[in-house]
N, C-alpha and C positions, 0 to 999 in steps of 0.2 A: 488603469494599461493592463493586456491581456499578460496570461502567465503561458507560456509554452509546455509540452510536456507531451508522456507515452504511454499509449493505454497497456498498461503494465497485467494484464489477467485477462477475459474472455467479459462481452460485454454483448445483453443484450440489446444496444443502440441500432437502427439500420445506420448503415456508413463506419462504423466503429469498428476496427480491426487487429489485435492481439501488436503490441510492439508498433503502431500507427504513428507518427509525429501527428501533434492536434495542440487547436489556442483557444484557450476555454479567458471568459471574464469571471474576477470573482462571484458575480450573482450565483451566476452555474455549475458555482461546483460547492461539491457535500462529501465526498472528502478524501484527503488526501495524502499522501506521503515524499518524505526524500532522502535520501542517504549522506549525510553526510558524516566522514570519519570513518565507514564501513559499521556508521551508527543511524537505525533509524528515529528519525523527525516525523513527528502529524502522527496519521498510524492510526486511526480513533476507533476504526470498523477491527484492525488486525487488535487493540485495547478489548473488547466486549467477546470478541470470538476468542484472547488464549485468553482472561478470566474466568471462565467454565476451561478452564481444562484440568488433567489430574495432572499435578509434578512431575509423573511421569511421561506423558505426552505436552505437555507443554516443554520437557528437557527438548525429547526424540526435536521438539517440528524444531526448535531451539538452534540442534544437531545440524540441520537439515536447511535452517532459512539459510539466503545470497547474504546474509545481514545481522550482524545482532544490536540486543535489545534490551538497552535501559531498564527500571527495573520504576 
């Protein structure tokens, strides 16, 4: 069963554009996230990026993010 979503960042893949609605099958998905009740679910790449931030950078990132993160 395919998943439907929206490209929410830049893409190096030909034919994919920011905010484009797409359909994909589970074997094609390598990272994902969605927002539920203002909290991010998934976010494996973001977890890695945030784990290398200083406390100050993480606070700035969180203050400017369009959603909230659970630790």
